[in-house]
PDB file of the backbone (N, CA, C, O) and the ligand in Angstrom, with CONECT records:
HET     ZN  A 101       1
ATOM      1  N   MET A   1       0.831  -1.214   0.000  1.00  0.00           N
ATOM      2  CA  MET A   1       0.000   0.000   0.000  1.00  0.00           C
ATOM      3  C   MET A   1       0.860   1.256   0.000  1.00  0.00           C
ATOM      4  O   MET A   1       0.597   2.220  -0.719  1.00  0.00           O
ATOM      5  N   ALA A   2       1.902   1.209   0.838  1.00  0.00           N
ATOM      6  CA  ALA A   2       2.783   2.367   0.923  1.00  0.00           C
ATOM      7  C   ALA A   2       3.449   2.630  -0.428  1.00  0.00           C
ATOM      8  O   ALA A   2       3.624   3.775  -0.845  1.00  0.00           O
ATOM      9  N   LYS A   3       3.814   1.535  -1.094  1.00  0.00           N
ATOM     10  CA  LYS A   3       4.472   1.671  -2.400  1.00  0.00           C
ATOM     11  C   LYS A   3       3.529   2.310  -3.414  1.00  0.00           C
ATOM     12  O   LYS A   3       3.927   3.161  -4.209  1.00  0.00           O
ATOM     13  N   GLN A   4       2.279   1.882  -3.365  1.00  0.00           N
ATOM     14  CA  GLN A   4       1.302   2.421  -4.307  1.00  0.00           C
ATOM     15  C   GLN A   4       1.152   3.920  -4.117  1.00  0.00           C
ATOM     16  O   GLN A   4       1.057   4.685  -5.077  1.00  0.00           O
ATOM     17  N   GLN A   5       1.134   4.317  -2.850  1.00  0.00           N
ATOM     18  CA  GLN A   5       0.947   5.730  -2.558  1.00  0.00           C
ATOM     19  C   GLN A   5       2.143   6.540  -3.069  1.00  0.00           C
ATOM     20  O   GLN A   5       1.992   7.628  -3.625  1.00  0.00           O
ATOM     21  N   THR A   6       3.338   5.969  -2.860  1.00  0.00           N
ATOM     22  CA  THR A   6       4.545   6.647  -3.328  1.00  0.00           C
ATOM     23  C   THR A   6       4.499   6.837  -4.834  1.00  0.00           C
ATOM     24  O   THR A   6       4.838   7.899  -5.355  1.00  0.00           O
ATOM     25  N   PHE A   7       4.080   5.798  -5.514  1.00  0.00           N
ATOM     26  CA  PHE A   7       4.001   5.887  -6.970  1.00  0.00           C
ATOM     27  C   PHE A   7       2.994   6.963  -7.380  1.00  0.00           C
ATOM     28  O   PHE A   7       3.243   7.741  -8.300  1.00  0.00           O
ATOM     29  N   ALA A   8       1.873   6.995  -6.696  1.00  0.00           N
ATOM     30  CA  ALA A   8       0.851   7.989  -7.019  1.00  0.00           C
ATOM     31  C   ALA A   8       1.382   9.397  -6.777  1.00  0.00           C
ATOM     32  O   ALA A   8       1.115  10.320  -7.547  1.00  0.00           O
ATOM     33  N   ASP A   9       2.138   9.542  -5.695  1.00  0.00           N
ATOM     34  CA  ASP A   9       2.730  10.845  -5.385  1.00  0.00           C
ATOM     35  C   ASP A   9       3.670  11.281  -6.495  1.00  0.00           C
ATOM     36  O   ASP A   9       3.642  12.425  -6.949  1.00  0.00           O
ATOM     37  N   LYS A  10       4.512  10.331  -6.925  1.00  0.00           N
ATOM     38  CA  LYS A  10       5.481  10.638  -7.974  1.00  0.00           C
ATOM     39  C   LYS A  10       4.770  11.021  -9.258  1.00  0.00           C
ATOM     40  O   LYS A  10       5.147  11.978  -9.935  1.00  0.00           O
ATOM     41  N   ALA A  11       3.747  10.266  -9.578  1.00  0.00           N
ATOM     42  CA  ALA A  11       2.998  10.534 -10.804  1.00  0.00           C
ATOM     43  C   ALA A  11       2.365  11.909 -10.741  1.00  0.00           C
ATOM     44  O   ALA A  11       2.352  12.646 -11.727  1.00  0.00           O
ATOM     45  N   ALA A  12       1.845  12.243  -9.585  1.00  0.00           N
ATOM     46  CA  ALA A  12       1.204  13.546  -9.411  1.00  0.00           C
ATOM     47  C   ALA A  12       2.235  14.656  -9.569  1.00  0.00           C
ATOM     48  O   ALA A  12       1.969  15.686 -10.188  1.00  0.00           O
ATOM     49  N   LYS A  13       3.414  14.429  -9.000  1.00  0.00           N
ATOM     50  CA  LYS A  13       4.475  15.436  -9.100  1.00  0.00           C
ATOM     51  C   LYS A  13       4.921  15.598 -10.545  1.00  0.00           C
ATOM     52  O   LYS A  13       5.122  16.716 -11.019  1.00  0.00           O
ATOM     53  N   ALA A  14       5.074  14.494 -11.231  1.00  0.00           N
ATOM     54  CA  ALA A  14       5.497  14.535 -12.629  1.00  0.00           C
ATOM     55  C   ALA A  14       4.487  15.301 -13.467  1.00  0.00           C
ATOM     56  O   ALA A  14       4.854  16.065 -14.360  1.00  0.00           O
ATOM     57  N   ALA A  15       3.232  15.092 -13.174  1.00  0.00           N
ATOM     58  CA  ALA A  15       2.183  15.780 -13.912  1.00  0.00           C
ATOM     59  C   ALA A  15       2.250  17.279 -13.644  1.00  0.00           C
ATOM     60  O   ALA A  15       2.001  18.090 -14.536  1.00  0.00           O
ATOM     61  N   MET A  16       2.588  17.637 -12.413  1.00  0.00           N
ATOM     62  CA  MET A  16       2.698  19.051 -12.052  1.00  0.00           C
ATOM     63  C   MET A  16       3.868  19.697 -12.792  1.00  0.00           C
ATOM     64  O   MET A  16       3.771  20.827 -13.271  1.00  0.00           O
ATOM     65  N   MET A  17       4.977  18.956 -12.876  1.00  0.00           N
ATOM     66  CA  MET A  17       6.166  19.493 -13.529  1.00  0.00           C
ATOM     67  C   MET A  17       5.888  19.756 -15.005  1.00  0.00           C
ATOM     68  O   MET A  17       6.287  20.782 -15.556  1.00  0.00           O
ATOM     69  N   LYS A  18       5.205  18.821 -15.621  1.00  0.00           N
ATOM     70  CA  LYS A  18       4.897  18.940 -17.039  1.00  0.00           C
ATOM     71  C   LYS A  18       3.922  20.084 -17.277  1.00  0.00           C
ATOM     72  O   LYS A  18       3.963  20.740 -18.318  1.00  0.00           O
ATOM     73  N   GLY A  19       3.066  20.313 -16.328  1.00  0.00           N
ATOM     74  CA  GLY A  19       2.052  21.334 -16.496  1.00  0.00           C
ATOM     75  C   GLY A  19       0.791  20.699 -17.008  1.00  0.00           C
ATOM     76  O   GLY A  19       0.819  19.822 -17.871  1.00  0.00           O
ATOM     77  N   SER A  20      -0.301  21.147 -16.472  1.00  0.00           N
ATOM     78  CA  SER A  20      -1.567  20.569 -16.899  1.00  0.00           C
ATOM     79  C   SER A  20      -2.239  21.501 -17.893  1.00  0.00           C
ATOM     80  O   SER A  20      -2.023  22.713 -17.893  1.00  0.00           O
ATOM     81  N   LYS A  21      -3.037  20.914 -18.714  1.00  0.00           N
ATOM     82  CA  LYS A  21      -3.712  21.698 -19.740  1.00  0.00           C
ATOM     83  C   LYS A  21      -5.044  22.223 -19.234  1.00  0.00           C
ATOM     84  O   LYS A  21      -5.758  21.550 -18.489  1.00  0.00           O
ATOM     85  N   CYS A  22      -5.353  23.409 -19.645  1.00  0.00           N
ATOM     86  CA  CYS A  22      -6.662  23.953 -19.326  1.00  0.00           C
ATOM     87  C   CYS A  22      -7.693  23.298 -20.226  1.00  0.00           C
ATOM     88  O   CYS A  22      -7.520  23.265 -21.444  1.00  0.00           O
ATOM     89  N   PRO A  23      -8.746  22.784 -19.652  1.00  0.00           N
ATOM     90  CA  PRO A  23      -9.772  22.139 -20.478  1.00  0.00           C
ATOM     91  C   PRO A  23     -10.540  23.135 -21.348  1.00  0.00           C
ATOM     92  O   PRO A  23     -11.149  22.750 -22.347  1.00  0.00           O
ATOM     93  N   ALA A  24     -10.510  24.388 -20.977  1.00  0.00           N
ATOM     94  CA  ALA A  24     -11.304  25.380 -21.703  1.00  0.00           C
ATOM     95  C   ALA A  24     -10.584  25.892 -22.948  1.00  0.00           C
ATOM     96  O   ALA A  24     -11.188  25.966 -24.018  1.00  0.00           O
ATOM     97  N   CYS A  25      -9.296  26.250 -22.826  1.00  0.00           N
ATOM     98  CA  CYS A  25      -8.598  26.839 -23.971  1.00  0.00           C
ATOM     99  C   CYS A  25      -7.492  25.948 -24.511  1.00  0.00           C
ATOM    100  O   CYS A  25      -6.942  26.224 -25.577  1.00  0.00           O
ATOM    101  N   GLY A  26      -7.156  24.876 -23.785  1.00  0.00           N
ATOM    102  CA  GLY A  26      -6.144  23.945 -24.275  1.00  0.00           C
ATOM    103  C   GLY A  26      -4.725  24.403 -24.054  1.00  0.00           C
ATOM    104  O   GLY A  26      -3.790  23.713 -24.460  1.00  0.00           O
ATOM    105  N   GLU A  27      -4.534  25.541 -23.425  1.00  0.00           N
ATOM    106  CA  GLU A  27      -3.207  26.044 -23.104  1.00  0.00           C
ATOM    107  C   GLU A  27      -2.652  25.319 -21.893  1.00  0.00           C
ATOM    108  O   GLU A  27      -3.399  24.872 -21.023  1.00  0.00           O
ATOM    109  N   ILE A  28      -1.310  25.208 -21.848  1.00  0.00           N
ATOM    110  CA  ILE A  28      -0.677  24.646 -20.662  1.00  0.00           C
ATOM    111  C   ILE A  28      -0.640  25.735 -19.598  1.00  0.00           C
ATOM    112  O   ILE A  28      -0.244  26.870 -19.865  1.00  0.00           O
ATOM    113  N   PHE A  29      -1.051  25.379 -18.414  1.00  0.00           N
ATOM    114  CA  PHE A  29      -1.038  26.354 -17.321  1.00  0.00           C
ATOM    115  C   PHE A  29       0.389  26.776 -16.986  1.00  0.00           C
ATOM    116  O   PHE A  29       1.293  25.943 -16.915  1.00  0.00           O
ATOM    117  N   GLN A  30       0.575  28.043 -16.787  1.00  0.00           N
ATOM    118  CA  GLN A  30       1.850  28.565 -16.332  1.00  0.00           C
ATOM    119  C   GLN A  30       1.730  28.860 -14.845  1.00  0.00           C
ATOM    120  O   GLN A  30       0.973  29.747 -14.449  1.00  0.00           O
ATOM    121  N   PRO A  31       2.462  28.134 -14.025  1.00  0.00           N
ATOM    122  CA  PRO A  31       2.376  28.428 -12.604  1.00  0.00           C
ATOM    123  C   PRO A  31       3.208  29.659 -12.261  1.00  0.00           C
ATOM    124  O   PRO A  31       4.409  29.696 -12.529  1.00  0.00           O
ATOM    125  N   ILE A  32       2.590  30.632 -11.689  1.00  0.00           N
ATOM    126  CA  ILE A  32       3.332  31.823 -11.264  1.00  0.00           C
ATOM    127  C   ILE A  32       3.101  32.051  -9.780  1.00  0.00           C
ATOM    128  O   ILE A  32       2.109  31.614  -9.197  1.00  0.00           O
ATOM    129  N   LEU A  33       4.058  32.753  -9.200  1.00  0.00           N
ATOM    130  CA  LEU A  33       3.951  33.069  -7.789  1.00  0.00           C
ATOM    131  C   LEU A  33       3.484  34.503  -7.671  1.00  0.00           C
ATOM    132  O   LEU A  33       4.165  35.426  -8.116  1.00  0.00           O
ATOM    133  N   MET A  34       2.328  34.686  -7.075  1.00  0.00           N
ATOM    134  CA  MET A  34       1.785  36.013  -6.943  1.00  0.00           C
ATOM    135  C   MET A  34       1.922  36.460  -5.490  1.00  0.00           C
ATOM    136  O   MET A  34       1.550  35.746  -4.559  1.00  0.00           O
ATOM    137  N   VAL A  35       2.461  37.650  -5.330  1.00  0.00           N
ATOM    138  CA  VAL A  35       2.595  38.167  -3.976  1.00  0.00           C
ATOM    139  C   VAL A  35       1.643  39.331  -3.799  1.00  0.00           C
ATOM    140  O   VAL A  35       1.699  40.317  -4.534  1.00  0.00           O
ATOM    141  N   THR A  36       0.793  39.208  -2.842  1.00  0.00           N
ATOM    142  CA  THR A  36      -0.128  40.297  -2.559  1.00  0.00           C
ATOM    143  C   THR A  36       0.169  40.834  -1.168  1.00  0.00           C
ATOM    144  O   THR A  36       0.515  40.077  -0.262  1.00  0.00           O
ATOM    145  N   SER A  37       0.033  42.129  -1.007  1.00  0.00           N
ATOM    146  CA  SER A  37       0.266  42.717   0.299  1.00  0.00           C
ATOM    147  C   SER A  37      -1.056  43.174   0.888  1.00  0.00           C
ATOM    148  O   SER A  37      -1.974  43.587   0.180  1.00  0.00           O
ATOM    149  N   GLU A  38      -1.117  43.089   2.148  1.00  0.00           N
ATOM    150  CA  GLU A  38      -2.368  43.370   2.819  1.00  0.00           C
ATOM    151  C   GLU A  38      -2.044  44.142   4.092  1.00  0.00           C
ATOM    152  O   GLU A  38      -1.179  43.735   4.867  1.00  0.00           O
ATOM    153  N   LYS A  39      -2.731  45.242   4.301  1.00  0.00           N
ATOM    154  CA  LYS A  39      -2.476  45.994   5.527  1.00  0.00           C
ATOM    155  C   LYS A  39      -3.481  45.574   6.575  1.00  0.00           C
ATOM    156  O   LYS A  39      -4.693  45.618   6.366  1.00  0.00           O
ATOM    157  N   SER A  40      -2.948  45.175   7.687  1.00  0.00           N
ATOM    158  CA  SER A  40      -3.829  44.758   8.768  1.00  0.00           C
ATOM    159  C   SER A  40      -4.480  45.978   9.383  1.00  0.00           C
ATOM    160  O   SER A  40      -3.798  46.929   9.765  1.00  0.00           O
ATOM    161  N   SER A  41      -5.778  45.953   9.477  1.00  0.00           N
ATOM    162  CA  SER A  41      -6.481  47.122   9.995  1.00  0.00           C
ATOM    163  C   SER A  41      -6.316  47.256  11.505  1.00  0.00           C
ATOM    164  O   SER A  41      -6.499  48.332  12.074  1.00  0.00           O
ATOM    165  N   GLN A  42      -5.973  46.162  12.127  1.00  0.00           N
ATOM    166  CA  GLN A  42      -5.838  46.203  13.587  1.00  0.00           C
ATOM    167  C   GLN A  42      -4.469  46.684  14.035  1.00  0.00           C
ATOM    168  O   GLN A  42      -4.363  47.585  14.868  1.00  0.00           O
ATOM    169  N   SER A  43      -3.398  46.070  13.469  1.00  0.00           N
ATOM    170  CA  SER A  43      -2.048  46.424  13.916  1.00  0.00           C
ATOM    171  C   SER A  43      -1.428  47.481  13.007  1.00  0.00           C
ATOM    172  O   SER A  43      -0.449  48.121  13.389  1.00  0.00           O
ATOM    173  N   GLY A  44      -1.985  47.676  11.804  1.00  0.00           N
ATOM    174  CA  GLY A  44      -1.452  48.666  10.892  1.00  0.00           C
ATOM    175  C   GLY A  44      -0.187  48.215  10.189  1.00  0.00           C
ATOM    176  O   GLY A  44       0.454  49.007   9.497  1.00  0.00           O
ATOM    177  N   SER A  45       0.177  46.969  10.354  1.00  0.00           N
ATOM    178  CA  SER A  45       1.383  46.464   9.702  1.00  0.00           C
ATOM    179  C   SER A  45       1.015  45.700   8.434  1.00  0.00           C
ATOM    180  O   SER A  45      -0.083  45.160   8.298  1.00  0.00           O
ATOM    181  N   TRP A  46       1.982  45.674   7.507  1.00  0.00           N
ATOM    182  CA  TRP A  46       1.743  44.997   6.235  1.00  0.00           C
ATOM    183  C   TRP A  46       2.096  43.533   6.355  1.00  0.00           C
ATOM    184  O   TRP A  46       3.075  43.155   6.999  1.00  0.00           O
ATOM    185  N   LYS A  47       1.304  42.751   5.741  1.00  0.00           N
ATOM    186  CA  LYS A  47       1.692  41.355   5.635  1.00  0.00           C
ATOM    187  C   LYS A  47       1.574  40.907   4.192  1.00  0.00           C
ATOM    188  O   LYS A  47       0.728  41.386   3.437  1.00  0.00           O
ATOM    189  N   PHE A  48       2.441  39.979   3.828  1.00  0.00           N
ATOM    190  CA  PHE A  48       2.503  39.544   2.443  1.00  0.00           C
ATOM    191  C   PHE A  48       2.018  38.111   2.311  1.00  0.00           C
ATOM    192  O   PHE A  48       2.365  37.229   3.097  1.00  0.00           O
ATOM    193  N   ASN A  49       1.224  37.922   1.314  1.00  0.00           N
ATOM    194  CA  ASN A  49       0.728  36.583   1.040  1.00  0.00           C
ATOM    195  C   ASN A  49       1.302  36.102  -0.284  1.00  0.00           C
ATOM    196  O   ASN A  49       1.238  36.802  -1.295  1.00  0.00           O
ATOM    197  N   GLU A  50       1.853  34.924  -0.265  1.00  0.00           N
ATOM    198  CA  GLU A  50       2.339  34.325  -1.499  1.00  0.00           C
ATOM    199  C   GLU A  50       1.331  33.292  -1.956  1.00  0.00           C
ATOM    200  O   GLU A  50       0.871  32.446  -1.189  1.00  0.00           O
ATOM    201  N   ARG A  51       1.011  33.390  -3.218  1.00  0.00           N
ATOM    202  CA  ARG A  51       0.000  32.496  -3.738  1.00  0.00           C
ATOM    203  C   ARG A  51       0.476  31.940  -5.076  1.00  0.00           C
ATOM    204  O   ARG A  51       0.986  32.683  -5.914  1.00  0.00           O
ATOM    205  N   ARG A  52       0.313  30.663  -5.271  1.00  0.00           N
ATOM    206  CA  ARG A  52       0.618  30.075  -6.566  1.00  0.00           C
ATOM    207  C   ARG A  52      -0.625  30.125  -7.434  1.00  0.00           C
ATOM    208  O   ARG A  52      -1.697  29.663  -7.045  1.00  0.00           O
ATOM    209  N   VAL A  53      -0.459  30.691  -8.610  1.00  0.00           N
ATOM    210  CA  VAL A  53      -1.603  30.816  -9.502  1.00  0.00           C
ATOM    211  C   VAL A  53      -1.286  30.121 -10.818  1.00  0.00           C
ATOM    212  O   VAL A  53      -0.189  30.273 -11.355  1.00  0.00           O
ATOM    213  N   GLN A  54      -2.216  29.379 -11.323  1.00  0.00           N
ATOM    214  CA  GLN A  54      -2.071  28.732 -12.621  1.00  0.00           C
ATOM    215  C   GLN A  54      -2.682  29.661 -13.659  1.00  0.00           C
ATOM    216  O   GLN A  54      -3.872  29.974 -13.624  1.00  0.00           O
ATOM    217  N   VAL A  55      -1.833  30.089 -14.582  1.00  0.00           N
ATOM    218  CA  VAL A  55      -2.300  31.060 -15.566  1.00  0.00           C
ATOM    219  C   VAL A  55      -2.436  30.424 -16.946  1.00  0.00           C
ATOM    220  O   VAL A  55      -1.536  29.717 -17.400  1.00  0.00           O
ATOM    221  N   CYS A  56      -3.526  30.668 -17.589  1.00  0.00           N
ATOM    222  CA  CYS A  56      -3.715  30.279 -18.986  1.00  0.00           C
ATOM    223  C   CYS A  56      -4.436  31.426 -19.667  1.00  0.00           C
ATOM    224  O   CYS A  56      -4.645  32.483 -19.071  1.00  0.00           O
ATOM    225  N   LYS A  57      -4.814  31.212 -20.913  1.00  0.00           N
ATOM    226  CA  LYS A  57      -5.451  32.307 -21.664  1.00  0.00           C
ATOM    227  C   LYS A  57      -6.734  32.801 -21.006  1.00  0.00           C
ATOM    228  O   LYS A  57      -7.097  33.972 -21.108  1.00  0.00           O
ATOM    229  N   CYS A  58      -7.408  31.877 -20.329  1.00  0.00           N
ATOM    230  CA  CYS A  58      -8.697  32.229 -19.725  1.00  0.00           C
ATOM    231  C   CYS A  58      -8.566  33.298 -18.641  1.00  0.00           C
ATOM    232  O   CYS A  58      -9.449  34.143 -18.491  1.00  0.00           O
ATOM    233  N   ASN A  59      -7.466  33.261 -17.889  1.00  0.00           N
ATOM    234  CA  ASN A  59      -7.408  34.168 -16.744  1.00  0.00           C
ATOM    235  C   ASN A  59      -6.187  35.084 -16.766  1.00  0.00           C
ATOM    236  O   ASN A  59      -5.977  35.827 -15.807  1.00  0.00           O
ATOM    237  N   GLU A  60      -5.366  35.060 -17.834  1.00  0.00           N
ATOM    238  CA  GLU A  60      -4.148  35.859 -17.828  1.00  0.00           C
ATOM    239  C   GLU A  60      -4.451  37.349 -17.719  1.00  0.00           C
ATOM    240  O   GLU A  60      -3.711  38.092 -17.074  1.00  0.00           O
ATOM    241  N   LYS A  61      -5.530  37.782 -18.346  1.00  0.00           N
ATOM    242  CA  LYS A  61      -5.856  39.212 -18.284  1.00  0.00           C
ATOM    243  C   LYS A  61      -6.200  39.623 -16.871  1.00  0.00           C
ATOM    244  O   LYS A  61      -5.832  40.703 -16.409  1.00  0.00           O
ATOM    245  N   LYS A  62      -6.907  38.749 -16.198  1.00  0.00           N
ATOM    246  CA  LYS A  62      -7.289  39.038 -14.813  1.00  0.00           C
ATOM    247  C   LYS A  62      -6.061  39.048 -13.912  1.00  0.00           C
ATOM    248  O   LYS A  62      -5.920  39.906 -13.041  1.00  0.00           O
ATOM    249  N   VAL A  63      -5.171  38.075 -14.137  1.00  0.00           N
ATOM    250  CA  VAL A  63      -4.018  37.919 -13.251  1.00  0.00           C
ATOM    251  C   VAL A  63      -3.028  39.047 -13.438  1.00  0.00           C
ATOM    252  O   VAL A  63      -2.485  39.568 -12.464  1.00  0.00           O
ATOM    253  N   TYR A  64      -2.786  39.434 -14.694  1.00  0.00           N
ATOM    254  CA  TYR A  64      -1.735  40.411 -14.959  1.00  0.00           C
ATOM    255  C   TYR A  64      -2.231  41.844 -14.890  1.00  0.00           C
ATOM    256  O   TYR A  64      -1.422  42.770 -14.963  1.00  0.00           O
ATOM    257  N   SER A  65      -3.503  42.054 -14.754  1.00  0.00           N
ATOM    258  CA  SER A  65      -4.002  43.440 -14.727  1.00  0.00           C
ATOM    259  C   SER A  65      -3.673  44.096 -13.404  1.00  0.00           C
ATOM    260  O   SER A  65      -4.011  45.260 -13.191  1.00  0.00           O
TER     261      SER A  65
HETATM  262 ZN    ZN A 101      -7.747  28.334 -20.168  1.00  0.00          ZN2+
END
């Protein structure tokens, strides 16, 4: 069982490395790291959030705007 899980993990990782295709436009997703800053209303200090976003033709305009 443990071996099966390891294989599944590897397969999943390999698929991530290759990039998955968007079912809507057929483009390969481009994984980008988006950093957004947010000011805490309570402490007044900035905090940064890192988010991985998969970009394809469907959402590139939204992401890069
Ligand atoms: Zn798409």
